[in-house]
GUDOVO-890240 format. One record per residue (C-alpha): z, y negated, x negated; residue number from 1; residue in three letters. Coordinates in pm, whole numbers. Example, Ala and Ser with C-alpha at 12.3 -4.5 7.8 and 13.67 -1.06 7.14 Angstrom:
<r><z>780</z><y>450</y><x>-1230</x><num>1</num><residu>Ala</residu></r>
<r><z>714</z><y>106</y><x>-1367</x><num>2</num><residu>Ser</residu></r>
//
This chain:
<r><z>753</z><y>-139</y><x>-702</x><num>1</num><residu>Met</residu></r>
<r><z>1136</z><y>-176</y><x>-896</x><num>2</num><residu>Arg</residu></r>
<r><z>1329</z><y>50</y><x>-672</x><num>3</num><residu>Ile</residu></r>
<r><z>1725</z><y>69</y><x>-628</x><num>4</num><residu>Val</residu></r>
<r><z>1864</z><y>356</y><x>-419</x><num>5</num><residu>Ile</residu></r>
<r><z>2225</z><y>328</y><x>-255</x><num>6</num><residu>Ala</residu></r>
<r><z>2313</z><y>660</y><x>-50</x><num>7</num><residu>Asp</residu></r>
<r><z>2630</z><y>872</y><x>-61</x><num>8</num><residu>Asp</residu></r>
<r><z>2432</z><y>1195</y><x>-6</x><num>9</num><residu>Ala</residu></r>
<r><z>2349</z><y>1307</y><x>-330</x><num>10</num><residu>Ala</residu></r>
<r><z>2040</z><y>1557</y><x>-223</x><num>11</num><residu>Ile</residu></r>
<r><z>1865</z><y>1306</y><x>-24</x><num>12</num><residu>Leu</residu></r>
<r><z>1937</z><y>1041</y><x>-295</x><num>13</num><residu>Arg</residu></r>
<r><z>1787</z><y>1253</y><x>-550</x><num>14</num><residu>Asp</residu></r>
<r><z>1529</z><y>1361</y><x>-331</x><num>15</num><residu>Gly</residu></r>
<r><z>1408</z><y>1020</y><x>-202</x><num>16</num><residu>Leu</residu></r>
<r><z>1381</z><y>911</y><x>-581</x><num>17</num><residu>Ala</residu></r>
<r><z>1176</z><y>1190</y><x>-674</x><num>18</num><residu>His</residu></r>
<r><z>944</z><y>1115</y><x>-396</x><num>19</num><residu>Leu</residu></r>
<r><z>923</z><y>744</y><x>-472</x><num>20</num><residu>Leu</residu></r>
<r><z>869</z><y>814</y><x>-859</x><num>21</num><residu>Thr</residu></r>
<r><z>570</z><y>1080</y><x>-784</x><num>22</num><residu>Ala</residu></r>
<r><z>413</z><y>788</y><x>-618</x><num>23</num><residu>Arg</residu></r>
<r><z>364</z><y>539</y><x>-908</x><num>24</num><residu>Gly</residu></r>
<r><z>730</z><y>360</y><x>-808</x><num>25</num><residu>His</residu></r>
<r><z>1011</z><y>314</y><x>-1038</x><num>26</num><residu>Glu</residu></r>
<r><z>1369</z><y>381</y><x>-949</x><num>27</num><residu>Val</residu></r>
<r><z>1578</z><y>205</y><x>-1163</x><num>28</num><residu>Val</residu></r>
<r><z>1919</z><y>295</y><x>-1043</x><num>29</num><residu>Ala</residu></r>
<r><z>2031</z><y>550</y><x>-771</x><num>30</num><residu>Ser</residu></r>
<r><z>2384</z><y>521</y><x>-674</x><num>31</num><residu>Val</residu></r>
<r><z>2656</z><y>630</y><x>-405</x><num>32</num><residu>Gly</residu></r>
<r><z>2834</z><y>357</y><x>-306</x><num>33</num><residu>Asp</residu></r>
<r><z>2869</z><y>-50</y><x>-262</x><num>34</num><residu>Ala</residu></r>
<r><z>3035</z><y>-123</y><x>-560</x><num>35</num><residu>Arg</residu></r>
<r><z>2760</z><y>60</y><x>-759</x><num>36</num><residu>Gly</residu></r>
<r><z>2493</z><y>-60</y><x>-551</x><num>37</num><residu>Leu</residu></r>
<r><z>2591</z><y>-407</y><x>-648</x><num>38</num><residu>Arg</residu></r>
<r><z>2609</z><y>-350</y><x>-1007</x><num>39</num><residu>Val</residu></r>
<r><z>2276</z><y>-196</y><x>-1021</x><num>40</num><residu>Ala</residu></r>
<r><z>2113</z><y>-469</y><x>-810</x><num>41</num><residu>Val</residu></r>
<r><z>2285</z><y>-740</y><x>-1050</x><num>42</num><residu>Asp</residu></r>
<r><z>2158</z><y>-550</y><x>-1361</x><num>43</num><residu>Gly</residu></r>
<r><z>1826</z><y>-452</y><x>-1331</x><num>44</num><residu>His</residu></r>
<r><z>1712</z><y>-733</y><x>-1065</x><num>45</num><residu>Arg</residu></r>
<r><z>1509</z><y>-458</y><x>-838</x><num>46</num><residu>Pro</residu></r>
<r><z>1217</z><y>-544</y><x>-615</x><num>47</num><residu>Asp</residu></r>
<r><z>1358</z><y>-358</y><x>-324</x><num>48</num><residu>Val</residu></r>
<r><z>1688</z><y>-177</y><x>-277</x><num>49</num><residu>Ala</residu></r>
<r><z>1724</z><y>103</y><x>-37</x><num>50</num><residu>Val</residu></r>
<r><z>2038</z><y>123</y><x>142</x><num>51</num><residu>Ile</residu></r>
<r><z>2291</z><y>344</y><x>363</x><num>52</num><residu>Asp</residu></r>
<r><z>2477</z><y>176</y><x>586</x><num>53</num><residu>Ile</residu></r>
<r><z>2798</z><y>415</y><x>586</x><num>54</num><residu>Arg</residu></r>
<r><z>2941</z><y>499</y><x>233</x><num>55</num><residu>Met</residu></r>
<r><z>3250</z><y>530</y><x>58</x><num>56</num><residu>Pro</residu></r>
<r><z>3536</z><y>475</y><x>86</x><num>57</num><residu>Pro</residu></r>
<r><z>3577</z><y>421</y><x>449</x><num>58</num><residu>Thr</residu></r>
<r><z>3185</z><y>533</y><x>565</x><num>59</num><residu>His</residu></r>
<r><z>3145</z><y>262</y><x>790</x><num>60</num><residu>Thr</residu></r>
<r><z>2983</z><y>-45</y><x>726</x><num>61</num><residu>Asp</residu></r>
<r><z>3007</z><y>-75</y><x>324</x><num>62</num><residu>Glu</residu></r>
<r><z>2654</z><y>-69</y><x>272</x><num>63</num><residu>Gly</residu></r>
<r><z>2574</z><y>-296</y><x>550</x><num>64</num><residu>Leu</residu></r>
<r><z>2804</z><y>-573</y><x>434</x><num>65</num><residu>Arg</residu></r>
<r><z>2714</z><y>-487</y><x>42</x><num>66</num><residu>Ala</residu></r>
<r><z>2317</z><y>-618</y><x>197</x><num>67</num><residu>Ala</residu></r>
<r><z>2421</z><y>-946</y><x>334</x><num>68</num><residu>Ile</residu></r>
<r><z>2635</z><y>-988</y><x>1</x><num>69</num><residu>Glu</residu></r>
<r><z>2309</z><y>-900</y><x>-194</x><num>70</num><residu>Leu</residu></r>
<r><z>2090</z><y>-1090</y><x>43</x><num>71</num><residu>Arg</residu></r>
<r><z>2312</z><y>-1402</y><x>-19</x><num>72</num><residu>Arg</residu></r>
<r><z>2311</z><y>-1395</y><x>-388</x><num>73</num><residu>Asp</residu></r>
<r><z>1948</z><y>-1242</y><x>-463</x><num>74</num><residu>His</residu></r>
<r><z>1765</z><y>-1421</y><x>-200</x><num>75</num><residu>Pro</residu></r>
<r><z>1441</z><y>-1256</y><x>-313</x><num>76</num><residu>Gly</residu></r>
<r><z>1574</z><y>-895</y><x>-296</x><num>77</num><residu>Leu</residu></r>
<r><z>1389</z><y>-685</y><x>-45</x><num>78</num><residu>Gly</residu></r>
<r><z>1642</z><y>-478</y><x>174</x><num>79</num><residu>Ile</residu></r>
<r><z>1581</z><y>-183</y><x>360</x><num>80</num><residu>Leu</residu></r>
<r><z>1866</z><y>-33</y><x>567</x><num>81</num><residu>Leu</residu></r>
<r><z>1812</z><y>349</y><x>578</x><num>82</num><residu>Phe</residu></r>
<r><z>2069</z><y>509</y><x>796</x><num>83</num><residu>Ser</residu></r>
<r><z>2118</z><y>760</y><x>1091</x><num>84</num><residu>Gln</residu></r>
<r><z>2326</z><y>483</y><x>1246</x><num>85</num><residu>Tyr</residu></r>
<r><z>2274</z><y>139</y><x>1399</x><num>86</num><residu>Val</residu></r>
<r><z>2510</z><y>-66</y><x>1366</x><num>87</num><residu>Glu</residu></r>
<r><z>2440</z><y>-441</y><x>1559</x><num>88</num><residu>Thr</residu></r>
<r><z>2723</z><y>-670</y><x>1456</x><num>89</num><residu>Arg</residu></r>
<r><z>2600</z><y>-720</y><x>1070</x><num>90</num><residu>Tyr</residu></r>
<r><z>2240</z><y>-619</y><x>1110</x><num>91</num><residu>Ala</residu></r>
<r><z>2249</z><y>-937</y><x>1314</x><num>92</num><residu>Thr</residu></r>
<r><z>2415</z><y>-1143</y><x>1062</x><num>93</num><residu>Asp</residu></r>
<r><z>2160</z><y>-988</y><x>795</x><num>94</num><residu>Leu</residu></r>
<r><z>1871</z><y>-1082</y><x>1031</x><num>95</num><residu>Leu</residu></r>
<r><z>2030</z><y>-1433</y><x>1132</x><num>96</num><residu>Ala</residu></r>
<r><z>1860</z><y>-1647</y><x>862</x><num>97</num><residu>Gly</residu></r>
<r><z>1528</z><y>-1486</y><x>842</x><num>98</num><residu>Ser</residu></r>
<r><z>1406</z><y>-1132</y><x>906</x><num>99</num><residu>Pro</residu></r>
<r><z>1185</z><y>-1198</y><x>603</x><num>100</num><residu>Ala</residu></r>
<r><z>1216</z><y>-916</y><x>343</x><num>101</num><residu>Gly</residu></r>
<r><z>1424</z><y>-720</y><x>547</x><num>102</num><residu>Val</residu></r>
<r><z>1392</z><y>-332</y><x>695</x><num>103</num><residu>Gly</residu></r>
<r><z>1596</z><y>-102</y><x>913</x><num>104</num><residu>Tyr</residu></r>
<r><z>1488</z><y>252</y><x>949</x><num>105</num><residu>Leu</residu></r>
<r><z>1643</z><y>561</y><x>1105</x><num>106</num><residu>Leu</residu></r>
<r><z>1642</z><y>842</y><x>941</x><num>107</num><residu>Lys</residu></r>
<r><z>1613</z><y>1066</y><x>1186</x><num>108</num><residu>Glu</residu></r>
<r><z>1290</z><y>886</y><x>1331</x><num>109</num><residu>Arg</residu></r>
<r><z>1105</z><y>876</y><x>962</x><num>110</num><residu>Val</residu></r>
<r><z>859</z><y>1180</y><x>983</x><num>111</num><residu>Gly</residu></r>
<r><z>582</z><y>1063</y><x>728</x><num>112</num><residu>Asp</residu></r>
<r><z>645</z><y>966</y><x>352</x><num>113</num><residu>Ile</residu></r>
<r><z>393</z><y>756</y><x>372</x><num>114</num><residu>Asp</residu></r>
<r><z>481</z><y>587</y><x>642</x><num>115</num><residu>Asp</residu></r>
<r><z>856</z><y>528</y><x>484</x><num>116</num><residu>Phe</residu></r>
<r><z>678</z><y>387</y><x>158</x><num>117</num><residu>Val</residu></r>
<r><z>475</z><y>161</y><x>347</x><num>118</num><residu>Asp</residu></r>
<r><z>746</z><y>20</y><x>524</x><num>119</num><residu>Ala</residu></r>
<r><z>902</z><y>-15</y><x>148</x><num>120</num><residu>Leu</residu></r>
<r><z>596</z><y>-230</y><x>71</x><num>121</num><residu>His</residu></r>
<r><z>630</z><y>-437</y><x>335</x><num>122</num><residu>Arg</residu></r>
<r><z>990</z><y>-571</y><x>299</x><num>123</num><residu>Val</residu></r>
<r><z>924</z><y>-564</y><x>-101</x><num>124</num><residu>Ala</residu></r>
<r><z>654</z><y>-835</y><x>-18</x><num>125</num><residu>Ser</residu></r>
<r><z>873</z><y>-1046</y><x>212</x><num>126</num><residu>Gly</residu></r>
<r><z>738</z><y>-886</y><x>520</x><num>127</num><residu>Gly</residu></r>
<r><z>967</z><y>-664</y><x>791</x><num>128</num><residu>Thr</residu></r>
<r><z>1021</z><y>-316</y><x>913</x><num>129</num><residu>Ala</residu></r>
<r><z>1242</z><y>-246</y><x>1197</x><num>130</num><residu>Leu</residu></r>
<r><z>1247</z><y>64</y><x>1409</x><num>131</num><residu>Asp</residu></r>
<r><z>1178</z><y>24</y><x>1758</x><num>132</num><residu>Pro</residu></r>
<r><z>1541</z><y>201</y><x>1863</x><num>133</num><residu>Glu</residu></r>
<r><z>1728</z><y>-45</y><x>1627</x><num>134</num><residu>Val</residu></r>
<r><z>1517</z><y>-360</y><x>1794</x><num>135</num><residu>Val</residu></r>
<r><z>1654</z><y>-208</y><x>2099</x><num>136</num><residu>Gly</residu></r>
<r><z>2016</z><y>-190</y><x>2038</x><num>137</num><residu>His</residu></r>
<r><z>2000</z><y>-565</y><x>1832</x><num>138</num><residu>Leu</residu></r>
<r><z>1861</z><y>-707</y><x>2168</x><num>139</num><residu>Leu</residu></r>
<r><z>2149</z><y>-559</y><x>2352</x><num>140</num><residu>Asn</residu></r>
<r><z>2446</z><y>-655</y><x>2110</x><num>141</num><residu>Ala</residu></r>
<r><z>2478</z><y>-965</y><x>2282</x><num>142</num><residu>Gly</residu></r>
<r><z>2573</z><y>-786</y><x>2593</x><num>143</num><residu>Arg</residu></r>
<r><z>2827</z><y>-540</y><x>2415</x><num>144</num><residu>Gln</residu></r>
<r><z>3202</z><y>-603</y><x>2424</x><num>145</num><residu>Gly</residu></r>
<r><z>3506</z><y>-378</y><x>2573</x><num>146</num><residu>Val</residu></r>
<r><z>3239</z><y>-253</y><x>2831</x><num>147</num><residu>Gly</residu></r>
<r><z>3094</z><y>-59</y><x>2495</x><num>148</num><residu>Ala</residu></r>
<r><z>3369</z><y>114</y><x>2391</x><num>149</num><residu>Leu</residu></r>
<r><z>3419</z><y>468</y><x>2439</x><num>150</num><residu>Thr</residu></r>
<r><z>3705</z><y>617</y><x>2664</x><num>151</num><residu>Pro</residu></r>
<r><z>3910</z><y>720</y><x>2350</x><num>152</num><residu>Arg</residu></r>
<r><z>3845</z><y>389</y><x>2181</x><num>153</num><residu>Glu</residu></r>
<r><z>4022</z><y>215</y><x>2506</x><num>154</num><residu>Arg</residu></r>
<r><z>4301</z><y>451</y><x>2498</x><num>155</num><residu>Glu</residu></r>
<r><z>4374</z><y>351</y><x>2133</x><num>156</num><residu>Val</residu></r>
<r><z>4280</z><y>-36</y><x>2220</x><num>157</num><residu>Leu</residu></r>
<r><z>4531</z><y>-4</y><x>2530</x><num>158</num><residu>Gly</residu></r>
<r><z>4810</z><y>160</y><x>2267</x><num>159</num><residu>Leu</residu></r>
<r><z>4740</z><y>-143</y><x>2017</x><num>160</num><residu>Met</residu></r>
<r><z>4772</z><y>-352</y><x>2291</x><num>161</num><residu>Ala</residu></r>
<r><z>5142</z><y>-238</y><x>2351</x><num>162</num><residu>Glu</residu></r>
<r><z>5234</z><y>-275</y><x>1994</x><num>163</num><residu>Gly</residu></r>
<r><z>5202</z><y>70</y><x>1880</x><num>164</num><residu>Arg</residu></r>
<r><z>5132</z><y>135</y><x>1504</x><num>165</num><residu>Thr</residu></r>
<r><z>4888</z><y>378</y><x>1377</x><num>166</num><residu>Asn</residu></r>
<r><z>5137</z><y>623</y><x>1339</x><num>167</num><residu>Ala</residu></r>
<r><z>5267</z><y>599</y><x>1668</x><num>168</num><residu>Ala</residu></r>
<r><z>4900</z><y>609</y><x>1845</x><num>169</num><residu>Ile</residu></r>
<r><z>4790</z><y>925</y><x>1644</x><num>170</num><residu>Ala</residu></r>
<r><z>5142</z><y>1084</y><x>1791</x><num>171</num><residu>Lys</residu></r>
<r><z>5066</z><y>987</y><x>2128</x><num>172</num><residu>Thr</residu></r>
<r><z>4725</z><y>1102</y><x>2128</x><num>173</num><residu>Leu</residu></r>
<r><z>4789</z><y>1426</y><x>1925</x><num>174</num><residu>Val</residu></r>
<r><z>4528</z><y>1325</y><x>1677</x><num>175</num><residu>Val</residu></r>
<r><z>4533</z><y>1244</y><x>1268</x><num>176</num><residu>Ser</residu></r>
<r><z>4582</z><y>936</y><x>1145</x><num>177</num><residu>Asp</residu></r>
<r><z>4277</z><y>945</y><x>997</x><num>178</num><residu>Arg</residu></r>
<r><z>4131</z><y>937</y><x>1332</x><num>179</num><residu>Ala</residu></r>
<r><z>4289</z><y>664</y><x>1469</x><num>180</num><residu>Val</residu></r>
<r><z>4193</z><y>456</y><x>1189</x><num>181</num><residu>Glu</residu></r>
<r><z>3828</z><y>588</y><x>1255</x><num>182</num><residu>Lys</residu></r>
<r><z>3870</z><y>460</y><x>1614</x><num>183</num><residu>His</residu></r>
<r><z>3983</z><y>117</y><x>1522</x><num>184</num><residu>Ile</residu></r>
<r><z>3707</z><y>59</y><x>1303</x><num>185</num><residu>Ala</residu></r>
<r><z>3474</z><y>154</y><x>1550</x><num>186</num><residu>Asn</residu></r>
<r><z>3657</z><y>-63</y><x>1778</x><num>187</num><residu>Ile</residu></r>
<r><z>3618</z><y>-386</y><x>1550</x><num>188</num><residu>Phe</residu></r>
<r><z>3268</z><y>-304</y><x>1512</x><num>189</num><residu>Leu</residu></r>
<r><z>3171</z><y>-297</y><x>1879</x><num>190</num><residu>Lys</residu></r>
<r><z>3402</z><y>-617</y><x>1936</x><num>191</num><residu>Leu</residu></r>
<r><z>3207</z><y>-760</y><x>1609</x><num>192</num><residu>Gly</residu></r>
<r><z>3558</z><y>-851</y><x>1438</x><num>193</num><residu>Leu</residu></r>
<r><z>3442</z><y>-914</y><x>1091</x><num>194</num><residu>Ala</residu></r>
<r><z>3703</z><y>-874</y><x>817</x><num>195</num><residu>Pro</residu></r>
<r><z>3871</z><y>-1212</y><x>758</x><num>196</num><residu>Ser</residu></r>
<r><z>4112</z><y>-1341</y><x>580</x><num>197</num><residu>Gly</residu></r>
<r><z>4203</z><y>-1601</y><x>828</x><num>198</num><residu>Asp</residu></r>
<r><z>4212</z><y>-1395</y><x>1123</x><num>199</num><residu>Asp</residu></r>
<r><z>4415</z><y>-1081</y><x>1226</x><num>200</num><residu>His</residu></r>
<r><z>4136</z><y>-844</y><x>1369</x><num>201</num><residu>Arg</residu></r>
<r><z>4410</z><y>-628</y><x>1549</x><num>202</num><residu>Arg</residu></r>
<r><z>4540</z><y>-914</y><x>1719</x><num>203</num><residu>Val</residu></r>
<r><z>4204</z><y>-1051</y><x>1823</x><num>204</num><residu>Leu</residu></r>
<r><z>4112</z><y>-684</y><x>1945</x><num>205</num><residu>Ala</residu></r>
<r><z>4400</z><y>-693</y><x>2181</x><num>206</num><residu>Val</residu></r>
<r><z>4302</z><y>-1047</y><x>2305</x><num>207</num><residu>Leu</residu></r>
<r><z>3970</z><y>-941</y><x>2390</x><num>208</num><residu>Arg</residu></r>
<r><z>4126</z><y>-627</y><x>2545</x><num>209</num><residu>Tyr</residu></r>
<r><z>4374</z><y>-850</y><x>2776</x><num>210</num><residu>Leu</residu></r>
<r><z>4092</z><y>-1088</y><x>2864</x><num>211</num><residu>Gly</residu></r>
<r><z>3838</z><y>-800</y><x>2956</x><num>212</num><residu>Ala</residu></r>
//
């Protein structure tokens, strides 16, 4: 197989490349961010891409959104998400058309490199490889909403509903601006509010909160 690896953890990225090369596969590119991933796939046309979900700059869902774009632009490309997180919103979008050639494995639940390589083969050949825990989260995704938010995320959303800025929220909760940004990013993810040029996600999140 010709493989592209995208993971911001250099040690994991290089270790995985070494293991796959030792088993006779060709790692044509190994990158640390979503932009590098897109460039590598466009340039090398691999059989499959191993993609972490959270990568620079925000470490939220860059890898998953890049996977959806690659799926659209390179229909024959196998996509194997390899992460320690389960992100249901975009994963559902990725699988919506057809799960053929898509995999989603959790890093901490892969105990055998041969099992990982087998999953990679299945995905590259048009099959599917989904961790049972991921499947469980996807099945429950339709029931998620404001009720899925943590108490702190509810506090942040409540202050957003009051019209507070990020700086004002940070001051009220005695946390950093960066912490507030992360909470808001999680709120958008859990409420299924994808980036859009037509809709203001902050307003939509508040409307969901008030409706609940």
